[in-house]
N, C-alpha and C positions, 0 to 999 in steps of 0.2 A: 228431415230437418224442418223445423217450424219456420214458416216465412214471417219475417217481421211485419208488423202492421203500422202504417203511417197514415195520419190524418193531416190533410193539407187544408189550411184555413186561410182564405184570401178572398177579397171581394172581386178581384179581377179574374174572370173565367180563363183567359189565356194562360195566366200564371198557374192556376190550379191544374189545368189540363197538362201543361208542360211538365210540371213537377210529378204529377201522377203518372204520366206516360213514362217518364224517365225511370222512376222507381219501380213501376210495374215491370219494365224490361229488365230491371236489375234484381228481380226476385222478391219484391215486396208486395204485400197486399195493400192496396191503396183505397182511400176514401177521401171525400172532400166536403168542406163546409164553407158557407158563404160569409159567415161572421161569427162573433163570439158566442152568441146565443145558440146558433146552429151547431157550433162545436160542442157546447155543453150537452145538447140533445143527443148528438152522435156518441159522445163519451158515456152517456147513461145507457146506451143501447149496446155498445161494444167496447172492448178494451183495445188500447193502442200502445205500441212501444214508443212511438215518436209522434209528436205533433209539430208541424211547421206552422208558424203563426205570423200573419201580417199585424202591424201595430195600428195603422190608420185604416179603419173600415167604418162604413155607415152603421148605425146602430151600436151594438156592443163591440168595441174594438179590442185588439190584443192587449193594450195597456190595462184595461179593466178586467179582462177575463183570465189573463195569465195567473195572477195570484189565486184566483178561485180554482182554476184547474189544478194548480200545484197543491193546494190544500186538500182537494178531493181525491187527487190521483198523484201522490208524491213520487211514485216510481216512474212516471212518464217523463221521457226526455222531451224538452221543448226547445226548439230552435226558431228564432225570430228571423223572418225574411222581410226586410223593410226598405223602403226608399226614404223613410223618415230619418232626418239627421238630428234627432233630439239630444238632450243633455245626457251625459254619462251618469247623472244622478237620478235618472228615471227609476221609479220604484219597482217596475216590472223586471228590471235587469237582474235583481237579486234572485229571481225565480226561474231564470232561463239557463240553458246549457250551452248556448251559442247564439251569435248574431251574424247574419249575412246581410250586407247592403246590396240592394237591387241596383243594377243588374249584376248577376254573379254566374260563374260557370256551374252548371248542374253537377258536373263531375266533382268539383270541390265540395259541394254540399253533400254529395254521396259519401265521399271520403270521410268528412267530419262526422256524419251520422253513423257510419260503420265503426269509427273509432269510439264514439260515445256508447254504441251498443256493446262493443267488445268490453269496454270498461265496466259497464253495468252488469253484463252477463258473466264476466270473468272474474 
């Protein structure tokens, strides 16, 4: 069975490490990026099944990069992990498959991502 690949994009190292550690223990191949530009570079080098994305980051943040990623890689599942309480009319929302407000239980994120993968692959 092929291990799903997840890219964790967040400027906060402890969050990246926690999410990568959790999903690594749950059978995923994990990679991490520190901002939107770094995520674009990673996606050009490897393919991912899932990208978790913070919205507010220095440099190129999630709000700017999500539409670009979805245009270049329409099959990728994007789940936003954010502490940002922005408007429901944010333009990036049309391009994502889920939104989790920080803090959140990693188990809940895993369940949602597995459901999205099953829906995509089934």
